[in-house]
Every structure is written in structure tokens, then in C-alpha cells.
C-alpha positions as YAML, in Angstrom:
chain: A
units: angstrom
residues:
- id: 1
  name: UNK
  ca: [21.29, 129.71, 187.25]
- id: 2
  name: UNK
  ca: [23.43, 126.58, 186.46]
- id: 3
  name: UNK
  ca: [20.71, 123.99, 186.99]
- id: 4
  name: UNK
  ca: [16.81, 123.61, 186.87]
- id: 5
  name: UNK
  ca: [14.63, 120.49, 187.30]
- id: 6
  name: UNK
  ca: [11.07, 120.85, 185.92]
- id: 7
  name: UNK
  ca: [8.34, 118.27, 186.54]
- id: 8
  name: UNK
  ca: [5.67, 116.99, 184.20]
- id: 9
  name: UNK
  ca: [7.61, 118.09, 180.91]
- id: 10
  name: UNK
  ca: [5.97, 115.64, 178.49]
- id: 11
  name: UNK
  ca: [3.33, 118.24, 177.22]
- id: 12
  name: UNK
  ca: [1.51, 121.44, 178.16]
- id: 13
  name: UNK
  ca: [3.07, 123.98, 180.57]
- id: 14
  name: UNK
  ca: [6.06, 121.65, 181.50]
- id: 15
  name: UNK
  ca: [7.10, 121.47, 177.86]
- id: 16
  name: UNK
  ca: [6.46, 125.11, 177.39]
- id: 17
  name: UNK
  ca: [8.69, 125.94, 180.23]
- id: 18
  name: UNK
  ca: [11.65, 123.76, 178.97]
- id: 19
  name: UNK
  ca: [11.51, 125.49, 175.62]
- id: 20
  name: UNK
  ca: [11.27, 129.00, 177.20]
- id: 21
  name: UNK
  ca: [14.21, 128.28, 179.68]
- id: 22
  name: UNK
  ca: [16.31, 127.33, 176.63]
- id: 23
  name: UNK
  ca: [15.45, 130.73, 174.89]
- id: 24
  name: UNK
  ca: [16.94, 132.96, 177.81]
- id: 25
  name: UNK
  ca: [20.29, 134.72, 177.11]
- id: 26
  name: UNK
  ca: [22.09, 132.44, 179.46]
- id: 27
  name: UNK
  ca: [20.15, 129.12, 179.58]
- id: 28
  name: UNK
  ca: [20.83, 126.83, 182.49]
- id: 29
  name: UNK
  ca: [23.82, 124.51, 182.06]
- id: 30
  name: UNK
  ca: [21.74, 121.43, 183.35]
- id: 31
  name: UNK
  ca: [18.03, 121.36, 182.54]
- id: 32
  name: UNK
  ca: [16.42, 118.34, 183.92]
- id: 33
  name: UNK
  ca: [12.96, 117.44, 182.58]
- id: 34
  name: UNK
  ca: [10.97, 114.66, 184.04]
- id: 35
  name: UNK
  ca: [8.13, 112.60, 182.38]
- id: 36
  name: UNK
  ca: [6.25, 109.34, 183.25]
- id: 37
  name: UNK
  ca: [6.92, 107.57, 179.90]
- id: 38
  name: UNK
  ca: [9.72, 108.81, 177.85]
- id: 39
  name: UNK
  ca: [8.41, 106.89, 174.76]
- id: 40
  name: UNK
  ca: [5.41, 109.13, 174.83]
- id: 41
  name: UNK
  ca: [7.34, 112.48, 175.20]
- id: 42
  name: UNK
  ca: [8.18, 112.67, 171.52]
- id: 43
  name: UNK
  ca: [8.65, 116.44, 171.58]
- id: 44
  name: UNK
  ca: [10.73, 116.53, 174.72]
- id: 45
  name: UNK
  ca: [12.94, 113.81, 173.33]
- id: 46
  name: UNK
  ca: [13.60, 115.96, 170.14]
- id: 47
  name: UNK
  ca: [14.51, 118.90, 172.32]
- id: 48
  name: UNK
  ca: [17.00, 116.87, 174.24]
- id: 49
  name: UNK
  ca: [18.50, 115.50, 171.18]
- id: 50
  name: UNK
  ca: [19.08, 119.04, 170.12]
- id: 51
  name: UNK
  ca: [20.40, 120.37, 173.30]
- id: 52
  name: UNK
  ca: [23.27, 118.79, 175.39]
- id: 53
  name: UNK
  ca: [22.17, 120.65, 178.46]
- id: 54
  name: UNK
  ca: [18.73, 119.04, 178.40]
- id: 55
  name: UNK
  ca: [18.31, 115.65, 180.38]
- id: 56
  name: UNK
  ca: [15.26, 113.94, 180.44]
- id: 57
  name: UNK
  ca: [14.63, 111.53, 183.44]
- id: 58
  name: UNK
  ca: [11.64, 109.15, 183.43]
- id: 59
  name: UNK
  ca: [9.82, 108.80, 186.60]
- id: 60
  name: UNK
  ca: [6.34, 108.24, 187.99]
- id: 61
  name: UNK
  ca: [6.41, 110.77, 190.73]
- id: 62
  name: UNK
  ca: [3.71, 108.97, 192.77]
- id: 63
  name: UNK
  ca: [5.97, 106.19, 193.21]
- id: 64
  name: UNK
  ca: [7.69, 107.57, 196.45]
- id: 65
  name: UNK
  ca: [9.88, 104.60, 196.86]
- id: 66
  name: UNK
  ca: [11.79, 105.69, 193.67]
- id: 67
  name: UNK
  ca: [12.68, 108.96, 195.05]
- id: 68
  name: UNK
  ca: [15.95, 108.09, 196.66]
- id: 69
  name: UNK
  ca: [17.30, 106.59, 193.40]
- id: 70
  name: UNK
  ca: [15.89, 109.58, 191.64]
- id: 71
  name: UNK
  ca: [17.72, 112.10, 193.74]
- id: 72
  name: UNK
  ca: [20.86, 110.18, 193.10]
- id: 73
  name: UNK
  ca: [20.32, 110.47, 189.33]
- id: 74
  name: UNK
  ca: [19.81, 114.18, 189.81]
- id: 75
  name: UNK
  ca: [23.06, 114.44, 192.08]
- id: 76
  name: UNK
  ca: [25.00, 112.78, 189.26]
- id: 77
  name: UNK
  ca: [23.75, 115.30, 186.83]
- id: 78
  name: UNK
  ca: [24.26, 118.53, 188.81]
- id: 79
  name: UNK
  ca: [27.53, 116.99, 190.55]
- id: 80
  name: UNK
  ca: [29.23, 119.37, 193.16]
- id: 81
  name: UNK
  ca: [27.23, 122.42, 192.22]
- id: 82
  name: UNK
  ca: [23.82, 121.19, 193.73]
- id: 83
  name: UNK
  ca: [20.39, 122.13, 192.28]
- id: 84
  name: UNK
  ca: [19.48, 125.88, 191.82]
- id: 85
  name: UNK
  ca: [15.81, 125.52, 190.95]
- id: 86
  name: UNK
  ca: [13.00, 122.92, 191.52]
- id: 87
  name: UNK
  ca: [10.12, 123.55, 189.51]
- id: 88
  name: UNK
  ca: [7.15, 121.52, 190.80]
- id: 89
  name: UNK
  ca: [4.89, 121.62, 187.73]
- id: 90
  name: UNK
  ca: [3.42, 118.33, 187.59]
- id: 91
  name: UNK
  ca: [-0.39, 118.26, 188.43]
- id: 92
  name: UNK
  ca: [-3.62, 116.59, 187.87]
- id: 93
  name: UNK
  ca: [-6.60, 118.19, 185.84]
- id: 94
  name: UNK
  ca: [-9.25, 120.40, 187.79]
- id: 95
  name: UNK
  ca: [-12.37, 118.21, 187.17]
- id: 96
  name: UNK
  ca: [-15.58, 120.45, 187.90]
- id: 97
  name: UNK
  ca: [-16.87, 118.12, 190.77]
- id: 98
  name: UNK
  ca: [-19.82, 119.25, 192.68]
- id: 99
  name: UNK
  ca: [-20.49, 118.12, 196.36]
- id: 100
  name: UNK
  ca: [-23.04, 115.60, 195.36]
- id: 101
  name: UNK
  ca: [-20.83, 114.03, 192.85]
- id: 102
  name: UNK
  ca: [-17.49, 114.07, 194.53]
- id: 103
  name: UNK
  ca: [-15.91, 110.61, 195.22]
- id: 104
  name: UNK
  ca: [-13.09, 109.49, 197.83]
- id: 105
  name: UNK
  ca: [-10.94, 108.26, 195.12]
- id: 106
  name: UNK
  ca: [-10.93, 111.57, 193.24]
- id: 107
  name: UNK
  ca: [-9.99, 113.41, 196.49]
- id: 108
  name: UNK
  ca: [-7.25, 111.13, 197.17]
- id: 109
  name: UNK
  ca: [-5.65, 110.76, 193.76]
- id: 110
  name: UNK
  ca: [-5.87, 114.58, 193.39]
- id: 111
  name: UNK
  ca: [-4.12, 115.30, 196.73]
- id: 112
  name: UNK
  ca: [-1.36, 112.77, 196.26]
- id: 113
  name: UNK
  ca: [-0.46, 114.15, 192.80]
- id: 114
  name: UNK
  ca: [-1.12, 117.92, 193.55]
- id: 115
  name: UNK
  ca: [0.25, 118.26, 197.17]
- id: 116
  name: UNK
  ca: [2.00, 115.02, 198.29]
- id: 117
  name: UNK
  ca: [4.41, 114.85, 195.26]
- id: 118
  name: UNK
  ca: [5.62, 118.44, 195.54]
- id: 119
  name: UNK
  ca: [6.31, 118.08, 199.14]
- id: 120
  name: UNK
  ca: [7.93, 114.80, 199.21]
- id: 121
  name: UNK
  ca: [10.02, 115.57, 195.98]
- id: 122
  name: UNK
  ca: [11.16, 118.70, 197.64]
- id: 123
  name: UNK
  ca: [12.17, 116.73, 200.73]
- id: 124
  name: UNK
  ca: [14.03, 114.39, 198.50]
- id: 125
  name: UNK
  ca: [15.84, 116.95, 196.63]
- id: 126
  name: UNK
  ca: [16.39, 119.44, 199.57]
- id: 127
  name: UNK
  ca: [20.16, 118.38, 200.10]
- id: 128
  name: UNK
  ca: [20.88, 119.26, 196.59]
- id: 129
  name: UNK
  ca: [19.00, 122.71, 196.90]
- id: 130
  name: UNK
  ca: [20.71, 123.48, 200.15]
- id: 131
  name: UNK
  ca: [24.27, 122.52, 198.50]
- id: 132
  name: UNK
  ca: [23.55, 125.07, 195.80]
- id: 133
  name: UNK
  ca: [22.56, 127.69, 198.17]
- id: 134
  name: UNK
  ca: [25.62, 127.22, 200.31]
- id: 135
  name: UNK
  ca: [27.85, 127.29, 197.21]
- id: 136
  name: UNK
  ca: [26.31, 130.42, 196.03]
- id: 137
  name: UNK
  ca: [26.00, 132.01, 199.46]
- id: 138
  name: UNK
  ca: [27.51, 135.24, 198.32]
- id: 139
  name: UNK
  ca: [24.78, 135.96, 195.85]
- id: 140
  name: UNK
  ca: [21.31, 137.40, 196.71]
- id: 141
  name: UNK
  ca: [18.43, 135.00, 197.27]
- id: 142
  name: UNK
  ca: [16.92, 133.99, 194.07]
- id: 143
  name: UNK
  ca: [17.03, 131.37, 191.27]
- id: 144
  name: UNK
  ca: [20.98, 131.80, 190.92]
- id: 145
  name: UNK
  ca: [21.05, 130.67, 194.38]
- id: 146
  name: UNK
  ca: [18.35, 128.26, 195.23]
- id: 147
  name: UNK
  ca: [14.51, 128.38, 194.81]
- id: 148
  name: UNK
  ca: [11.54, 126.19, 194.72]
- id: 149
  name: UNK
  ca: [8.58, 127.16, 192.62]
- id: 150
  name: UNK
  ca: [5.29, 125.40, 193.08]
- id: 151
  name: UNK
  ca: [2.74, 125.48, 190.32]
- id: 152
  name: UNK
  ca: [-0.59, 126.42, 192.03]
- id: 153
  name: UNK
  ca: [-3.97, 127.83, 190.61]
- id: 154
  name: UNK
  ca: [-6.37, 130.56, 191.20]
- id: 155
  name: UNK
  ca: [-8.64, 127.74, 192.06]
- id: 156
  name: UNK
  ca: [-6.83, 127.27, 195.12]
- id: 157
  name: UNK
  ca: [-7.72, 130.89, 196.28]
- id: 158
  name: UNK
  ca: [-10.33, 131.41, 199.01]
- id: 159
  name: UNK
  ca: [-11.03, 134.87, 197.93]
- id: 160
  name: UNK
  ca: [-11.40, 134.12, 194.34]
- id: 161
  name: UNK
  ca: [-13.73, 131.34, 195.03]
- id: 162
  name: UNK
  ca: [-17.29, 132.50, 193.73]
- id: 163
  name: UNK
  ca: [-18.33, 129.39, 192.02]
- id: 164
  name: UNK
  ca: [-17.64, 126.49, 194.37]
- id: 165
  name: UNK
  ca: [-17.15, 123.03, 193.13]
- id: 166
  name: UNK
  ca: [-13.74, 121.71, 191.90]
- id: 167
  name: UNK
  ca: [-13.46, 119.99, 195.50]
- id: 168
  name: UNK
  ca: [-10.47, 117.74, 194.64]
- id: 169
  name: UNK
  ca: [-8.57, 120.28, 192.72]
- id: 170
  name: UNK
  ca: [-9.31, 123.32, 194.95]
- id: 171
  name: UNK
  ca: [-8.54, 121.56, 198.01]
- id: 172
  name: UNK
  ca: [-5.36, 120.19, 196.63]
- id: 173
  name: UNK
  ca: [-3.96, 123.65, 195.59]
- id: 174
  name: UNK
  ca: [-4.94, 125.25, 198.78]
- id: 175
  name: UNK
  ca: [-2.91, 122.67, 200.63]
- id: 176
  name: UNK
  ca: [0.05, 123.18, 198.31]
- id: 177
  name: UNK
  ca: [-0.07, 126.95, 198.92]
- id: 178
  name: UNK
  ca: [0.14, 126.23, 202.52]
- id: 179
  name: UNK
  ca: [3.23, 123.89, 201.92]
- id: 180
  name: UNK
  ca: [4.70, 126.72, 199.99]
- id: 181
  name: UNK
  ca: [4.32, 128.99, 203.13]
- id: 182
  name: UNK
  ca: [5.67, 126.37, 205.41]
- id: 183
  name: UNK
  ca: [8.61, 125.65, 203.16]
- id: 184
  name: UNK
  ca: [9.39, 129.30, 202.89]
- id: 185
  name: UNK
  ca: [9.71, 129.53, 206.75]
- id: 186
  name: UNK
  ca: [11.53, 126.28, 207.06]
- id: 187
  name: UNK
  ca: [14.19, 126.89, 204.37]
- id: 188
  name: UNK
  ca: [14.66, 130.52, 204.95]
- id: 189
  name: UNK
  ca: [17.98, 130.15, 206.93]
- id: 190
  name: UNK
  ca: [19.24, 128.00, 204.04]
- id: 191
  name: UNK
  ca: [18.78, 131.01, 201.60]
- id: 192
  name: UNK
  ca: [16.14, 128.98, 199.67]
- id: 193
  name: UNK
  ca: [13.05, 130.85, 198.50]
- id: 194
  name: UNK
  ca: [9.63, 129.16, 197.71]
- id: 195
  name: UNK
  ca: [6.89, 130.56, 195.88]
- id: 196
  name: UNK
  ca: [3.58, 129.71, 194.32]
- id: 197
  name: UNK
  ca: [2.61, 130.42, 190.94]
- id: 198
  name: UNK
  ca: [-0.78, 130.74, 189.14]
- id: 199
  name: UNK
  ca: [0.13, 130.12, 185.34]
- id: 200
  name: UNK
  ca: [-3.19, 131.50, 184.19]
- id: 201
  name: UNK
  ca: [-6.18, 129.70, 182.30]
- id: 202
  name: UNK
  ca: [-4.08, 128.33, 179.47]
- id: 203
  name: UNK
  ca: [-4.84, 126.17, 176.37]
- id: 204
  name: UNK
  ca: [-3.60, 122.82, 177.55]
- id: 205
  name: UNK
  ca: [-5.10, 119.26, 178.04]
- id: 206
  name: UNK
  ca: [-5.92, 120.50, 181.78]
- id: 207
  name: UNK
  ca: [-7.18, 124.04, 180.69]
- id: 208
  name: UNK
  ca: [-9.12, 123.02, 177.59]
- id: 209
  name: UNK
  ca: [-9.35, 124.87, 174.21]
- id: 210
  name: UNK
  ca: [-11.74, 127.51, 175.68]
- id: 211
  name: UNK
  ca: [-8.89, 128.94, 177.73]
- id: 212
  name: UNK
  ca: [-7.80, 132.44, 176.51]
- id: 213
  name: UNK
  ca: [-3.96, 132.00, 176.94]
- id: 214
  name: UNK
  ca: [-1.66, 130.33, 174.90]
- id: 215
  name: UNK
  ca: [1.14, 128.03, 176.43]
- id: 216
  name: UNK
  ca: [4.02, 130.40, 175.03]
- id: 217
  name: UNK
  ca: [2.40, 133.46, 176.63]
- id: 218
  name: UNK
  ca: [2.02, 131.96, 179.92]
- id: 219
  name: UNK
  ca: [5.34, 130.17, 180.25]
- id: 220
  name: UNK
  ca: [7.42, 133.04, 178.73]
- id: 221
  name: UNK
  ca: [5.86, 135.41, 181.44]
- id: 222
  name: UNK
  ca: [6.57, 132.94, 184.17]
- id: 223
  name: UNK
  ca: [10.23, 132.57, 183.02]
- id: 224
  name: UNK
  ca: [10.58, 136.30, 183.14]
- id: 225
  name: UNK
  ca: [9.00, 136.69, 186.46]
- id: 226
  name: UNK
  ca: [11.01, 133.63, 187.87]
- id: 227
  name: UNK
  ca: [14.19, 135.42, 186.97]
- id: 228
  name: UNK
  ca: [13.44, 138.38, 189.10]
- id: 229
  name: UNK
  ca: [12.62, 136.31, 192.44]
- id: 230
  name: UNK
  ca: [14.01, 137.77, 195.50]
- id: 231
  name: UNK
  ca: [13.69, 137.02, 199.20]
- id: 232
  name: UNK
  ca: [10.37, 139.21, 199.43]
- id: 233
  name: UNK
  ca: [8.72, 136.75, 196.99]
- id: 234
  name: UNK
  ca: [9.22, 133.70, 199.29]
- id: 235
  name: UNK
  ca: [6.13, 132.52, 200.73]
- id: 236
  name: UNK
  ca: [3.99, 134.50, 198.34]
- id: 237
  name: UNK
  ca: [1.17, 133.49, 195.79]
- id: 238
  name: UNK
  ca: [1.67, 135.25, 192.40]
- id: 239
  name: UNK
  ca: [0.21, 134.92, 189.07]
- id: 240
  name: UNK
  ca: [2.14, 134.31, 185.83]
- id: 241
  name: UNK
  ca: [3.35, 137.95, 185.33]
- id: 242
  name: UNK
  ca: [4.39, 138.49, 189.01]
- id: 243
  name: UNK
  ca: [1.17, 140.08, 190.16]
- id: 244
  name: UNK
  ca: [0.28, 139.14, 193.60]
- id: 245
  name: UNK
  ca: [-2.74, 136.62, 193.92]
- id: 246
  name: UNK
  ca: [-5.38, 136.87, 196.67]
- id: 247
  name: UNK
  ca: [-5.11, 133.86, 199.16]
...
């Protein structure tokens, strides 16, 4: 894997993924990390200052008009090699919203962030992913060729929904899982694999301090699993350690 782009890296799982990808035996030569406000991403800035292969790009991913410019900035970094991995990590918090309390703006805002952003960002960066897949056509399908990883959640599982509620978050992640499946079909001939991952219930600003998993435990397992991705994983839904998730 020569390049990877991870969204939502100012804190939490995104920042943890950046740290873990830098620890592997052969870290990517170009690791692009996005954040909405670089001035508030102090830890991410420090990492970039210490690692020449880390590039921090500031963007509000909900501003779709900026995607063309953003893809050009990414292209300038990955150059003729294309982009090997897009990790759609950025997302909104799972608020416990019951049916009698849910508001239209909650549904819309969460859908935009958790579903529309990964779909439209993938669309914008697709030419770079396709370029990487073509250049590495002789390699087996996986992260050394081209892959898209969508950060989903067990709250987006029909089978595991025994508590109800969470309407904005659940619905947005179900939709994201469907996008993963469609992408896996649409991009199969390009040699690009697409997978949804549930990171676990993790101690982040989104998961809360009662969560049983630490960020490092989740992200280190995710990186190990991602490194083993094959064509058979494309269109699937897995938890952090590679175990299949119920749809």
C-alpha cells in the first residue's frame, strides 16, 4: 500500500487509525488525513510534523462544492500512483432518539454526514482509486491494489436491533451498508474492493466513557484486518477483528 486517505482524523478512531498505520512494518508512503479545522487538530498536526509521509488536508466534507478542488489536492500528493485506500471514517454521533422525539433536522443532518459524504467522496476520488487499481493490476485485490473501507456500526444491523431508537444514526448506517454493497458491485471490474466495518463500542467522544474498548485496541485490530482484505470480503460487513457481522 503506497497511499491511504482517512477522513475525520482530528480525534477518536480517525486519529487512532493514523497512529496505527504508521506503526506497521511498511507504512504507506503517503498517508492523507482530513480534518475540518486544522487549528483544533493539535495531535494530528504534531504527528504530521514528525512524519514526512503524513499530509493533513483541511475540509468540511459536508461542503460538496469543494470536492473537485479536494480531489485535485489529493491527486497532487499521490501523483501518478493513484490512491490505494479510501477510509471513510468521519461520522456523526449515535444519539438515542426515540420515535416521539426524533426531529427532521436530526434525520437529515445525520444522513448527509454518515451516508452522503462517503458516497460522494468516493465518487470524487474514484478516478484516483481506479488509477491505482490499474497500475497494480497484477496484484491480488486488496489494499495494495485499491480498496474502500466504510466505517459502519452494529447499530446499522437489522438482526442486532433489539432496543429500537437511534433513528437518525441507525438509518444512516443501514444506508451506508447498502452503498457498500452497491459500490462492491459497481467497482468489481475495476479491481476495487469495498467493505463495511463495525469498529466496536469504543471510548471516544461518540462512544462515551462507558464503552468497553479502547481506541488503540479497536484501531490496531482494524488495521490488521484491513491488511488481509481480499475479493471475498468485498460487499461484506465485518467487525473490527474480521468476524462477519449480521446484516
